[in-house]
PDBQT receptor file of N, H, CA, C and O in Angstrom, charges set to zero:
ATOM      1  N   UNK A   1      11.339  -1.388  13.425  1.00  0.00    +0.000 N 
ATOM      2  CA  UNK A   1      12.231  -0.538  14.190  1.00  0.00    +0.000 C 
ATOM      3  C   UNK A   1      13.248  -1.446  14.880  1.00  0.00    +0.000 C 
ATOM      4  O   UNK A   1      12.889  -2.468  15.466  1.00  0.00    +0.000 OA
ATOM      5  N   UNK A   2      14.498  -1.063  14.802  1.00  0.00    +0.000 N 
ATOM      6  H   UNK A   2      14.789  -0.234  14.326  1.00  0.00    +0.000 HD
ATOM      7  CA  UNK A   2      15.554  -1.865  15.402  1.00  0.00    +0.000 C 
ATOM      8  C   UNK A   2      16.158  -1.136  16.594  1.00  0.00    +0.000 C 
ATOM      9  O   UNK A   2      16.226   0.093  16.620  1.00  0.00    +0.000 OA
ATOM     10  N   UNK A   3      16.596  -1.916  17.580  1.00  0.00    +0.000 N 
ATOM     11  H   UNK A   3      16.541  -2.915  17.558  1.00  0.00    +0.000 HD
ATOM     12  CA  UNK A   3      17.191  -1.348  18.785  1.00  0.00    +0.000 C 
ATOM     13  C   UNK A   3      18.402  -0.480  18.445  1.00  0.00    +0.000 C 
ATOM     14  O   UNK A   3      18.556   0.610  18.995  1.00  0.00    +0.000 OA
ATOM     15  N   UNK A   4      19.243  -0.946  17.562  1.00  0.00    +0.000 N 
ATOM     16  H   UNK A   4      19.119  -1.831  17.115  1.00  0.00    +0.000 HD
ATOM     17  CA  UNK A   4      20.444  -0.192  17.203  1.00  0.00    +0.000 C 
ATOM     18  C   UNK A   4      20.226   0.606  15.919  1.00  0.00    +0.000 C 
ATOM     19  O   UNK A   4      21.106   0.673  15.061  1.00  0.00    +0.000 OA
ATOM     20  N   UNK A   5      19.057   1.200  15.800  1.00  0.00    +0.000 N 
ATOM     21  H   UNK A   5      18.342   1.145  16.497  1.00  0.00    +0.000 HD
ATOM     22  CA  UNK A   5      18.733   1.992  14.625  1.00  0.00    +0.000 C 
ATOM     23  C   UNK A   5      19.565   3.254  14.550  1.00  0.00    +0.000 C 
ATOM     24  O   UNK A   5      20.289   3.592  15.487  1.00  0.00    +0.000 OA
ATOM     25  N   UNK A   6      19.461   3.925  13.467  1.00  0.00    +0.000 N 
ATOM     26  H   UNK A   6      18.873   3.651  12.706  1.00  0.00    +0.000 HD
ATOM     27  CA  UNK A   6      20.218   5.143  13.218  1.00  0.00    +0.000 C 
ATOM     28  C   UNK A   6      19.239   6.251  12.857  1.00  0.00    +0.000 C 
ATOM     29  O   UNK A   6      18.168   5.973  12.317  1.00  0.00    +0.000 OA
ATOM     30  N   UNK A   7      19.585   7.483  13.141  1.00  0.00    +0.000 N 
ATOM     31  H   UNK A   7      20.455   7.708  13.579  1.00  0.00    +0.000 HD
ATOM     32  CA  UNK A   7      18.716   8.598  12.775  1.00  0.00    +0.000 C 
ATOM     33  C   UNK A   7      18.588   8.691  11.250  1.00  0.00    +0.000 C 
ATOM     34  O   UNK A   7      19.451   8.185  10.534  1.00  0.00    +0.000 OA
ATOM     35  N   UNK A   8      17.567   9.304  10.761  1.00  0.00    +0.000 N 
ATOM     36  H   UNK A   8      16.865   9.715  11.343  1.00  0.00    +0.000 HD
ATOM     37  CA  UNK A   8      16.414   9.864  11.469  1.00  0.00    +0.000 C 
ATOM     38  C   UNK A   8      15.473   8.755  11.934  1.00  0.00    +0.000 C 
ATOM     39  O   UNK A   8      15.568   7.621  11.464  1.00  0.00    +0.000 OA
ATOM     40  N   UNK A   9      14.566   9.079  12.852  1.00  0.00    +0.000 N 
ATOM     41  H   UNK A   9      14.488  10.001  13.234  1.00  0.00    +0.000 HD
ATOM     42  CA  UNK A   9      13.608   8.077  13.317  1.00  0.00    +0.000 C 
ATOM     43  C   UNK A   9      12.833   7.479  12.133  1.00  0.00    +0.000 C 
ATOM     44  O   UNK A   9      12.300   8.205  11.294  1.00  0.00    +0.000 OA
ATOM     45  N   UNK A  10      12.783   6.144  12.086  1.00  0.00    +0.000 N 
ATOM     46  H   UNK A  10      13.216   5.555  12.768  1.00  0.00    +0.000 HD
ATOM     47  CA  UNK A  10      12.137   5.463  10.976  1.00  0.00    +0.000 C 
ATOM     48  C   UNK A  10      11.724   4.058  11.384  1.00  0.00    +0.000 C 
ATOM     49  O   UNK A  10      12.146   3.547  12.422  1.00  0.00    +0.000 OA
ATOM     50  N   UNK A  11      10.902   3.449  10.560  1.00  0.00    +0.000 N 
ATOM     51  H   UNK A  11      10.559   3.864   9.717  1.00  0.00    +0.000 HD
ATOM     52  CA  UNK A  11      10.531   2.050  10.711  1.00  0.00    +0.000 C 
ATOM     53  C   UNK A  11      10.872   1.330   9.421  1.00  0.00    +0.000 C 
ATOM     54  O   UNK A  11      10.976   1.936   8.355  1.00  0.00    +0.000 OA
ATOM     55  N   UNK A  12      11.043   0.020   9.544  1.00  0.00    +0.000 N 
ATOM     56  H   UNK A  12      10.958  -0.472  10.410  1.00  0.00    +0.000 HD
ATOM     57  CA  UNK A  12      11.318  -0.811   8.384  1.00  0.00    +0.000 C 
ATOM     58  C   UNK A  12      10.039  -1.506   7.959  1.00  0.00    +0.000 C 
ATOM     59  O   UNK A  12       9.287  -2.013   8.791  1.00  0.00    +0.000 OA
ATOM     60  N   UNK A  13       9.800  -1.526   6.660  1.00  0.00    +0.000 N 
ATOM     61  H   UNK A  13      10.411  -1.114   5.983  1.00  0.00    +0.000 HD
ATOM     62  CA  UNK A  13       8.700  -2.271   6.077  1.00  0.00    +0.000 C 
ATOM     63  C   UNK A  13       9.341  -3.450   5.352  1.00  0.00    +0.000 C 
ATOM     64  O   UNK A  13      10.207  -3.257   4.499  1.00  0.00    +0.000 OA
ATOM     65  N   UNK A  14       8.927  -4.651   5.684  1.00  0.00    +0.000 N 
ATOM     66  H   UNK A  14       8.224  -4.807   6.378  1.00  0.00    +0.000 HD
ATOM     67  CA  UNK A  14       9.478  -5.842   5.046  1.00  0.00    +0.000 C 
ATOM     68  C   UNK A  14       8.309  -6.700   4.581  1.00  0.00    +0.000 C 
ATOM     69  O   UNK A  14       7.440  -7.065   5.374  1.00  0.00    +0.000 OA
ATOM     70  N   UNK A  15       8.294  -7.016   3.298  1.00  0.00    +0.000 N 
ATOM     71  H   UNK A  15       9.000  -6.720   2.654  1.00  0.00    +0.000 HD
ATOM     72  CA  UNK A  15       7.210  -7.819   2.741  1.00  0.00    +0.000 C 
ATOM     73  C   UNK A  15       7.537  -9.302   2.837  1.00  0.00    +0.000 C 
ATOM     74  O   UNK A  15       8.671  -9.681   3.127  1.00  0.00    +0.000 OA
ATOM     75  N   UNK A  16       6.535 -10.133   2.590  1.00  0.00    +0.000 N 
ATOM     76  H   UNK A  16       5.613  -9.825   2.354  1.00  0.00    +0.000 HD
ATOM     77  CA  UNK A  16       6.743 -11.584   2.615  1.00  0.00    +0.000 C 
ATOM     78  C   UNK A  16       7.692 -12.038   1.517  1.00  0.00    +0.000 C 
ATOM     79  O   UNK A  16       8.292 -13.108   1.619  1.00  0.00    +0.000 OA
ATOM     80  N   UNK A  17       7.832 -11.232   0.465  1.00  0.00    +0.000 N 
ATOM     81  H   UNK A  17       7.344 -10.363   0.382  1.00  0.00    +0.000 HD
ATOM     82  CA  UNK A  17       8.765 -11.575  -0.616  1.00  0.00    +0.000 C 
ATOM     83  C   UNK A  17      10.127 -10.896  -0.413  1.00  0.00    +0.000 C 
ATOM     84  O   UNK A  17      10.936 -10.811  -1.337  1.00  0.00    +0.000 OA
ATOM     85  N   UNK A  18      10.359 -10.418   0.806  1.00  0.00    +0.000 N 
ATOM     86  H   UNK A  18       9.701 -10.487   1.557  1.00  0.00    +0.000 HD
ATOM     87  CA  UNK A  18      11.635  -9.832   1.229  1.00  0.00    +0.000 C 
ATOM     88  C   UNK A  18      11.979  -8.495   0.577  1.00  0.00    +0.000 C 
ATOM     89  O   UNK A  18      13.150  -8.120   0.510  1.00  0.00    +0.000 OA
ATOM     90  N   UNK A  19      10.989  -7.793   0.109  1.00  0.00    +0.000 N 
ATOM     91  H   UNK A  19      10.038  -8.098   0.163  1.00  0.00    +0.000 HD
ATOM     92  CA  UNK A  19      11.224  -6.415  -0.324  1.00  0.00    +0.000 C 
ATOM     93  C   UNK A  19      11.235  -5.575   0.946  1.00  0.00    +0.000 C 
ATOM     94  O   UNK A  19      10.518  -5.870   1.902  1.00  0.00    +0.000 OA
ATOM     95  N   UNK A  20      12.050  -4.530   0.948  1.00  0.00    +0.000 N 
ATOM     96  H   UNK A  20      12.632  -4.290   0.171  1.00  0.00    +0.000 HD
ATOM     97  CA  UNK A  20      12.183  -3.738   2.168  1.00  0.00    +0.000 C 
ATOM     98  C   UNK A  20      12.292  -2.256   1.839  1.00  0.00    +0.000 C 
ATOM     99  O   UNK A  20      12.857  -1.866   0.817  1.00  0.00    +0.000 OA
ATOM    100  N   UNK A  21      11.735  -1.440   2.731  1.00  0.00    +0.000 N 
ATOM    101  H   UNK A  21      11.276  -1.757   3.561  1.00  0.00    +0.000 HD
ATOM    102  CA  UNK A  21      11.862   0.011   2.643  1.00  0.00    +0.000 C 
ATOM    103  C   UNK A  21      11.933   0.562   4.063  1.00  0.00    +0.000 C 
ATOM    104  O   UNK A  21      11.505  -0.085   5.019  1.00  0.00    +0.000 OA
ATOM    105  N   UNK A  22      12.475   1.755   4.178  1.00  0.00    +0.000 N 
ATOM    106  H   UNK A  22      12.822   2.281   3.401  1.00  0.00    +0.000 HD
ATOM    107  CA  UNK A  22      12.513   2.464   5.458  1.00  0.00    +0.000 C 
ATOM    108  C   UNK A  22      11.610   3.677   5.336  1.00  0.00    +0.000 C 
ATOM    109  O   UNK A  22      11.708   4.440   4.375  1.00  0.00    +0.000 OA
ATOM    110  N   UNK A  23      10.735   3.850   6.307  1.00  0.00    +0.000 N 
ATOM    111  H   UNK A  23      10.656   3.229   7.087  1.00  0.00    +0.000 HD
ATOM    112  CA  UNK A  23       9.752   4.920   6.307  1.00  0.00    +0.000 C 
ATOM    113  C   UNK A  23      10.070   5.898   7.426  1.00  0.00    +0.000 C 
ATOM    114  O   UNK A  23      10.051   5.533   8.601  1.00  0.00    +0.000 OA
ATOM    115  N   UNK A  24      10.363   7.145   7.056  1.00  0.00    +0.000 N 
ATOM    116  H   UNK A  24      10.377   7.441   6.101  1.00  0.00    +0.000 HD
ATOM    117  CA  UNK A  24      10.682   8.198   8.034  1.00  0.00    +0.000 C 
ATOM    118  C   UNK A  24       9.424   8.513   8.848  1.00  0.00    +0.000 C 
ATOM    119  O   UNK A  24       8.337   8.661   8.288  1.00  0.00    +0.000 OA
ATOM    120  N   UNK A  25       9.575   8.615  10.160  1.00  0.00    +0.000 N 
ATOM    121  H   UNK A  25      10.458   8.495  10.615  1.00  0.00    +0.000 HD
ATOM    122  CA  UNK A  25       8.417   8.872  11.015  1.00  0.00    +0.000 C 
ATOM    123  C   UNK A  25       7.886  10.296  10.903  1.00  0.00    +0.000 C 
ATOM    124  O   UNK A  25       6.683  10.516  11.047  1.00  0.00    +0.000 OA
ATOM    125  N   UNK A  26       8.750  11.253  10.651  1.00  0.00    +0.000 N 
ATOM    126  H   UNK A  26       9.727  11.075  10.534  1.00  0.00    +0.000 HD
ATOM    127  CA  UNK A  26       8.312  12.654  10.677  1.00  0.00    +0.000 C 
ATOM    128  C   UNK A  26       7.326  12.996   9.563  1.00  0.00    +0.000 C 
ATOM    129  O   UNK A  26       6.380  13.751   9.788  1.00  0.00    +0.000 OA
ATOM    130  N   UNK A  27       7.534  12.450   8.369  1.00  0.00    +0.000 N 
ATOM    131  H   UNK A  27       8.302  11.836   8.187  1.00  0.00    +0.000 HD
ATOM    132  CA  UNK A  27       6.648  12.802   7.253  1.00  0.00    +0.000 C 
ATOM    133  C   UNK A  27       6.201  11.588   6.433  1.00  0.00    +0.000 C 
ATOM    134  O   UNK A  27       5.553  11.738   5.397  1.00  0.00    +0.000 OA
ATOM    135  N   UNK A  28       6.548  10.393   6.901  1.00  0.00    +0.000 N 
ATOM    136  H   UNK A  28       7.074  10.271   7.743  1.00  0.00    +0.000 HD
ATOM    137  CA  UNK A  28       6.171   9.131   6.266  1.00  0.00    +0.000 C 
ATOM    138  C   UNK A  28       6.697   8.998   4.838  1.00  0.00    +0.000 C 
ATOM    139  O   UNK A  28       6.095   8.326   4.000  1.00  0.00    +0.000 OA
ATOM    140  N   UNK A  29       7.824   9.646   4.580  1.00  0.00    +0.000 N 
ATOM    141  H   UNK A  29       8.313  10.191   5.261  1.00  0.00    +0.000 HD
ATOM    142  CA  UNK A  29       8.464   9.500   3.270  1.00  0.00    +0.000 C 
ATOM    143  C   UNK A  29       9.384   8.278   3.292  1.00  0.00    +0.000 C 
ATOM    144  O   UNK A  29       9.817   7.829   4.354  1.00  0.00    +0.000 OA
ATOM    145  N   UNK A  30       9.670   7.756   2.113  1.00  0.00    +0.000 N 
ATOM    146  H   UNK A  30       9.319   8.121   1.250  1.00  0.00    +0.000 HD
ATOM    147  CA  UNK A  30      10.561   6.609   1.994  1.00  0.00    +0.000 C 
ATOM    148  C   UNK A  30      12.006   7.100   2.030  1.00  0.00    +0.000 C 
ATOM    149  O   UNK A  30      12.412   7.924   1.210  1.00  0.00    +0.000 OA
ATOM    150  N   UNK A  31      12.770   6.588   2.980  1.00  0.00    +0.000 N 
ATOM    151  H   UNK A  31      12.440   5.919   3.645  1.00  0.00    +0.000 HD
ATOM    152  CA  UNK A  31      14.190   6.936   3.099  1.00  0.00    +0.000 C 
ATOM    153  C   UNK A  31      15.033   6.088   2.170  1.00  0.00    +0.000 C 
ATOM    154  O   UNK A  31      15.981   6.579   1.557  1.00  0.00    +0.000 OA
ATOM    155  N   UNK A  32      14.689   4.821   2.067  1.00  0.00    +0.000 N 
ATOM    156  H   UNK A  32      13.919   4.423   2.566  1.00  0.00    +0.000 HD
ATOM    157  CA  UNK A  32      15.485   3.891   1.263  1.00  0.00    +0.000 C 
ATOM    158  C   UNK A  32      14.613   2.692   0.929  1.00  0.00    +0.000 C 
ATOM    159  O   UNK A  32      13.644   2.396   1.628  1.00  0.00    +0.000 OA
ATOM    160  N   UNK A  33      14.968   2.015  -0.137  1.00  0.00    +0.000 N 
ATOM    161  H   UNK A  33      15.755   2.256  -0.705  1.00  0.00    +0.000 HD
ATOM    162  CA  UNK A  33      14.301   0.780  -0.495  1.00  0.00    +0.000 C 
ATOM    163  C   UNK A  33      13.047   0.993  -1.321  1.00  0.00    +0.000 C 
ATOM    164  O   UNK A  33      12.720   2.104  -1.740  1.00  0.00    +0.000 OA
ATOM    165  N   UNK A  34      12.359  -0.120  -1.536  1.00  0.00    +0.000 N 
ATOM    166  H   UNK A  34      12.624  -1.022  -1.196  1.00  0.00    +0.000 HD
ATOM    167  CA  UNK A  34      11.147  -0.095  -2.356  1.00  0.00    +0.000 C 
ATOM    168  C   UNK A  34      10.237  -1.247  -1.959  1.00  0.00    +0.000 C 
ATOM    169  O   UNK A  34      10.680  -2.384  -1.798  1.00  0.00    +0.000 OA
ATOM    170  N   UNK A  35       8.972  -0.932  -1.808  1.00  0.00    +0.000 N 
ATOM    171  H   UNK A  35       8.613  -0.008  -1.939  1.00  0.00    +0.000 HD
ATOM    172  CA  UNK A  35       7.928  -1.937  -1.628  1.00  0.00    +0.000 C 
ATOM    173  C   UNK A  35       6.794  -1.564  -2.582  1.00  0.00    +0.000 C 
ATOM    174  O   UNK A  35       6.704  -0.413  -3.007  1.00  0.00    +0.000 OA
ATOM    175  N   UNK A  36       5.935  -2.511  -2.921  1.00  0.00    +0.000 N 
ATOM    176  H   UNK A  36       6.007  -3.446  -2.576  1.00  0.00    +0.000 HD
ATOM    177  CA  UNK A  36       4.821  -2.198  -3.820  1.00  0.00    +0.000 C 
ATOM    178  C   UNK A  36       3.961  -1.054  -3.266  1.00  0.00    +0.000 C 
ATOM    179  O   UNK A  36       3.823  -0.910  -2.052  1.00  0.00    +0.000 OA
ATOM    180  N   UNK A  37       3.390  -0.250  -4.158  1.00  0.00    +0.000 N 
ATOM    181  H   UNK A  37       3.502  -0.368  -5.144  1.00  0.00    +0.000 HD
ATOM    182  CA  UNK A  37       2.560   0.880  -3.719  1.00  0.00    +0.000 C 
ATOM    183  C   UNK A  37       1.442   0.490  -2.755  1.00  0.00    +0.000 C 
ATOM    184  O   UNK A  37       1.144   1.241  -1.826  1.00  0.00    +0.000 OA
ATOM    185  N   UNK A  38       0.824  -0.658  -2.956  1.00  0.00    +0.000 N 
ATOM    186  H   UNK A  38       1.066  -1.268  -3.710  1.00  0.00    +0.000 HD
ATOM    187  CA  UNK A  38      -0.260  -1.064  -2.054  1.00  0.00    +0.000 C 
ATOM    188  C   UNK A  38       0.263  -1.324  -0.644  1.00  0.00    +0.000 C 
ATOM    189  O   UNK A  38      -0.402  -0.993   0.338  1.00  0.00    +0.000 OA
ATOM    190  N   UNK A  39       1.442  -1.911  -0.544  1.00  0.00    +0.000 N 
ATOM    191  H   UNK A  39       1.982  -2.180  -1.341  1.00  0.00    +0.000 HD
ATOM    192  CA  UNK A  39       2.060  -2.168   0.763  1.00  0.00    +0.000 C 
ATOM    193  C   UNK A  39       2.467  -0.844   1.405  1.00  0.00    +0.000 C 
ATOM    194  O   UNK A  39       2.249  -0.633   2.598  1.00  0.00    +0.000 OA
ATOM    195  N   UNK A  40       3.054   0.037   0.617  1.00  0.00    +0.000 N 
ATOM    196  H   UNK A  40       3.232  -0.135  -0.352  1.00  0.00    +0.000 HD
ATOM    197  CA  UNK A  40       3.470   1.340   1.137  1.00  0.00    +0.000 C 
ATOM    198  C   UNK A  40       2.273   2.122   1.657  1.00  0.00    +0.000 C 
ATOM    199  O   UNK A  40       2.350   2.740   2.719  1.00  0.00    +0.000 OA
ATOM    200  N   UNK A  41       1.189   2.101   0.933  1.00  0.00    +0.000 N 
ATOM    201  H   UNK A  41       1.127   1.599   0.070  1.00  0.00    +0.000 HD
ATOM    202  CA  UNK A  41      -0.016   2.807   1.374  1.00  0.00    +0.000 C 
ATOM    203  C   UNK A  41      -0.543   2.280   2.694  1.00  0.00    +0.000 C 
ATOM    204  O   UNK A  41      -0.919   3.051   3.576  1.00  0.00    +0.000 OA
ATOM    205  N   UNK A  42      -0.568   0.964   2.824  1.00  0.00    +0.000 N 
ATOM    206  H   UNK A  42      -0.263   0.338   2.107  1.00  0.00    +0.000 HD
ATOM    207  CA  UNK A  42      -1.040   0.359   4.080  1.00  0.00    +0.000 C 
ATOM    208  C   UNK A  42      -0.088   0.685   5.229  1.00  0.00    +0.000 C 
ATOM    209  O   UNK A  42      -0.526   0.974   6.343  1.00  0.00    +0.000 OA
ATOM    210  N   UNK A  43       1.214   0.637   4.954  1.00  0.00    +0.000 N 
ATOM    211  H   UNK A  43       1.570   0.402   4.050  1.00  0.00    +0.000 HD
ATOM    212  CA  UNK A  43       2.196   0.944   5.997  1.00  0.00    +0.000 C 
ATOM    213  C   UNK A  43       2.091   2.399   6.429  1.00  0.00    +0.000 C 
ATOM    214  O   UNK A  43       2.158   2.705   7.620  1.00  0.00    +0.000 OA
ATOM    215  N   UNK A  44       1.927   3.288   5.468  1.00  0.00    +0.000 N 
ATOM    216  H   UNK A  44       1.872   3.040   4.501  1.00  0.00    +0.000 HD
ATOM    217  CA  UNK A  44       1.780   4.713   5.814  1.00  0.00    +0.000 C 
ATOM    218  C   UNK A  44       0.529   4.948   6.647  1.00  0.00    +0.000 C 
ATOM    219  O   UNK A  44       0.564   5.694   7.626  1.00  0.00    +0.000 OA
ATOM    220  N   UNK A  45      -0.566   4.321   6.268  1.00  0.00    +0.000 N 
ATOM    221  H   UNK A  45      -0.594   3.714   5.473  1.00  0.00    +0.000 HD
ATOM    222  CA  UNK A  45      -1.814   4.488   7.020  1.00  0.00    +0.000 C 
ATOM    223  C   UNK A  45      -1.655   3.971   8.443  1.00  0.00    +0.000 C 
ATOM    224  O   UNK A  45      -2.115   4.606   9.392  1.00  0.00    +0.000 OA
ATOM    225  N   UNK A  46      -1.001   2.816   8.595  1.00  0.00    +0.000 N 
ATOM    226  H   UNK A  46      -0.627   2.300   7.824  1.00  0.00    +0.000 HD
ATOM    227  CA  UNK A  46      -0.795   2.258   9.926  1.00  0.00    +0.000 C 
ATOM    228  C   UNK A  46       0.114   3.168  10.745  1.00  0.00    +0.000 C 
ATOM    229  O   UNK A  46      -0.171   3.453  11.908  1.00  0.00    +0.000 OA
ATOM    230  N   UNK A  47       1.202   3.620  10.141  1.00  0.00    +0.000 N 
ATOM    231  H   UNK A  47       1.434   3.389   9.197  1.00  0.00    +0.000 HD
ATOM    232  CA  UNK A  47       2.153   4.481  10.857  1.00  0.00    +0.000 C 
ATOM    233  C   UNK A  47       1.497   5.804  11.252  1.00  0.00    +0.000 C 
ATOM    234  O   UNK A  47       1.739   6.310  12.348  1.00  0.00    +0.000 OA
ATOM    235  N   UNK A  48       0.681   6.358  10.381  1.00  0.00    +0.000 N 
ATOM    236  H   UNK A  48       0.484   5.947   9.491  1.00  0.00    +0.000 HD
ATOM    237  CA  UNK A  48      -0.009   7.613  10.700  1.00  0.00    +0.000 C 
ATOM    238  C   UNK A  48      -0.943   7.423  11.891  1.00  0.00    +0.000 C 
ATOM    239  O   UNK A  48      -1.043   8.300  12.749  1.00  0.00    +0.000 OA
ATOM    240  N   UNK A  49      -1.620   6.295  11.945  1.00  0.00    +0.000 N 
ATOM    241  H   UNK A  49      -1.539   5.583  11.248  1.00  0.00    +0.000 HD
ATOM    242  CA  UNK A  49      -2.540   6.020  13.040  1.00  0.00    +0.000 C 
ATOM    243  C   UNK A  49      -1.852   5.654  14.338  1.00  0.00    +0.000 C 
ATOM    244  O   UNK A  49      -2.472   5.673  15.402  1.00  0.00    +0.000 OA
ATOM    245  N   UNK A  50      -0.582   5.323  14.258  1.00  0.00    +0.000 N 
ATOM    246  H   UNK A  50      -0.078   5.307  13.395  1.00  0.00    +0.000 HD
ATOM    247  CA  UNK A  50       0.178   4.908  15.438  1.00  0.00    +0.000 C 
ATOM    248  C   UNK A  50       1.407   5.780  15.666  1.00  0.00    +0.000 C 
ATOM    249  O   UNK A  50       2.373   5.340  16.290  1.00  0.00    +0.000 OA
ATOM    250  N   UNK A  51       1.378   7.001  15.168  1.00  0.00    +0.000 N 
ATOM    251  H   UNK A  51       0.594   7.358  14.661  1.00  0.00    +0.000 HD
ATOM    252  CA  UNK A  51       2.561   7.866  15.204  1.00  0.00    +0.000 C 
ATOM    253  C   UNK A  51       3.039   8.154  16.622  1.00  0.00    +0.000 C 
ATOM    254  O   UNK A  51       4.244   8.163  16.873  1.00  0.00    +0.000 OA
ATOM    255  N   UNK A  52       2.126   8.387  17.545  1.00  0.00    +0.000 N 
ATOM    256  H   UNK A  52       1.147   8.379  17.342  1.00  0.00    +0.000 HD
ATOM    257  CA  UNK A  52       2.543   8.660  18.928  1.00  0.00    +0.000 C 
ATOM    258  C   UNK A  52       3.266   7.458  19.526  1.00  0.00    +0.000 C 
ATOM    259  O   UNK A  52       4.302   7.614  20.172  1.00  0.00    +0.000 OA
ATOM    260  N   UNK A  53       2.729   6.275  19.316  1.00  0.00    +0.000 N 
ATOM    261  H   UNK A  53       1.887   6.149  18.792  1.00  0.00    +0.000 HD
ATOM    262  CA  UNK A  53       3.357   5.057  19.828  1.00  0.00    +0.000 C 
ATOM    263  C   UNK A  53       4.727   4.841  19.191  1.00  0.00    +0.000 C 
ATOM    264  O   UNK A  53       5.683   4.492  19.883  1.00  0.00    +0.000 OA
ATOM    265  N   UNK A  54       4.829   5.046  17.884  1.00  0.00    +0.000 N 
ATOM    266  H   UNK A  54       4.053   5.330  17.321  1.00  0.00    +0.000 HD
ATOM    267  CA  UNK A  54       6.104   4.848  17.193  1.00  0.00    +0.000 C 
ATOM    268  C   UNK A  54       7.163   5.822  17.690  1.00  0.00    +0.000 C 
ATOM    269  O   UNK A  54       8.309   5.429  17.909  1.00  0.00    +0.000 OA
ATOM    270  N   UNK A  55       6.795   7.086  17.871  1.00  0.00    +0.000 N 
ATOM    271  H   UNK A  55       5.864   7.405  17.693  1.00  0.00    +0.000 HD
ATOM    272  CA  UNK A  55       7.759   8.062  18.388  1.00  0.00    +0.000 C 
ATOM    273  C   UNK A  55       8.169   7.719  19.824  1.00  0.00    +0.000 C 
ATOM    274  O   UNK A  55       9.336   7.858  20.191  1.00  0.00    +0.000 OA
ATOM    275  N   UNK A  56       7.212   7.275  20.625  1.00  0.00    +0.000 N 
ATOM    276  H   UNK A  56       6.264   7.162  20.327  1.00  0.00    +0.000 HD
ATOM    277  CA  UNK A  56       7.512   6.881  21.998  1.00  0.00    +0.000 C 
ATOM    278  C   UNK A  56       8.496   5.703  22.016  1.00  0.00    +0.000 C 
ATOM    279  O   UNK A  56       9.461   5.709  22.780  1.00  0.00    +0.000 OA
ATOM    280  N   UNK A  57       8.250   4.712  21.186  1.00  0.00    +0.000 N 
ATOM    281  H   UNK A  57       7.466   4.708  20.565  1.00  0.00    +0.000 HD
ATOM    282  CA  UNK A  57       9.139   3.551  21.119  1.00  0.00    +0.000 C 
ATOM    283  C   UNK A  57      10.516   3.933  20.604  1.00  0.00    +0.000 C 
ATOM    284  O   UNK A  57      11.528   3.467  21.128  1.00  0.00    +0.000 OA
ATOM    285  N   UNK A  58      10.564   4.789  19.567  1.00  0.00    +0.000 N 
ATOM    286  H   UNK A  58       9.742   5.168  19.141  1.00  0.00    +0.000 HD
ATOM    287  CA  UNK A  58      11.858   5.222  19.046  1.00  0.00    +0.000 C 
ATOM    288  C   UNK A  58      12.662   5.914  20.155  1.00  0.00    +0.000 C 
ATOM    289  O   UNK A  58      13.842   5.623  20.354  1.00  0.00    +0.000 OA
ATOM    290  N   UNK A  59      12.005   6.832  20.869  1.00  0.00    +0.000 N 
ATOM    291  H   UNK A  59      11.047   7.068  20.707  1.00  0.00    +0.000 HD
ATOM    292  CA  UNK A  59      12.706   7.576  21.925  1.00  0.00    +0.000 C 
ATOM    293  C   UNK A  59      13.158   6.661  23.060  1.00  0.00    +0.000 C 
ATOM    294  O   UNK A  59      14.210   6.889  23.657  1.00  0.00    +0.000 OA
ATOM    295  N   UNK A  60      12.378   5.636  23.360  1.00  0.00    +0.000 N 
ATOM    296  H   UNK A  60      11.524   5.450  22.875  1.00  0.00    +0.000 HD
ATOM    297  CA  UNK A  60      12.778   4.688  24.411  1.00  0.00    +0.000 C 
ATOM    298  C   UNK A  60      13.980   3.851  23.972  1.00  0.00    +0.000 C 
ATOM    299  O   UNK A  60      14.852   3.543  24.784  1.00  0.00    +0.000 OA
ATOM    300  N   UNK A  61      14.029   3.484  22.693  1.00  0.00    +0.000 N 
ATOM    301  H   UNK A  61      13.321   3.734  22.033  1.00  0.00    +0.000 HD
ATOM    302  CA  UNK A  61      15.132   2.661  22.185  1.00  0.00    +0.000 C 
ATOM    303  C   UNK A  61      16.369   3.466  21.840  1.00  0.00    +0.000 C 
ATOM    304  O   UNK A  61      17.471   2.920  21.779  1.00  0.00    +0.000 OA
ATOM    305  N   UNK A  62      16.195   4.760  21.613  1.00  0.00    +0.000 N 
ATOM    306  H   UNK A  62      15.300   5.203  21.662  1.00  0.00    +0.000 HD
ATOM    307  CA  UNK A  62      17.312   5.609  21.171  1.00  0.00    +0.000 C 
ATOM    308  C   UNK A  62      17.390   6.885  22.007  1.00  0.00    +0.000 C 
ATOM    309  O   UNK A  62      17.181   7.979  21.483  1.00  0.00    +0.000 OA
ATOM    310  N   UNK A  63      17.689   6.757  23.302  1.00  0.00    +0.000 N 
ATOM    311  H   UNK A  63      17.859   5.868  23.728  1.00  0.00    +0.000 HD
ATOM    312  CA  UNK A  63      17.786   7.971  24.126  1.00  0.00    +0.000 C 
ATOM    313  C   UNK A  63      18.915   8.868  23.639  1.00  0.00    +0.000 C 
ATOM    314  O   UNK A  63      19.947   8.388  23.172  1.00  0.00    +0.000 OA
ATOM    315  N   UNK A  64      18.709  10.162  23.752  1.00  0.00    +0.000 N 
ATOM    316  H   UNK A  64      17.870  10.553  24.131  1.00  0.00    +0.000 HD
ATOM    317  CA  UNK A  64      19.736  11.129  23.302  1.00  0.00    +0.000 C 
ATOM    318  C   UNK A  64      20.952  11.106  24.160  1.00  0.00    +0.000 C 
ATOM    319  O   UNK A  64      21.897  11.856  23.912  1.00  0.00    +0.000 OA
TER     320      UNK A  64
């Protein structure tokens, strides 16, 4: 998540091999990019388990 992010609320997934994807917080769908399925699955599971924290952080960084 970046301070100067843009809607919709999302997080960035970046692998050690520099593959990148953006994961929408509302439904955990991929907005852009591509990462291996195993990485995407782990990222989705983590985001699902931390959804309240992620939404709280997004709202703090991006006030309306």
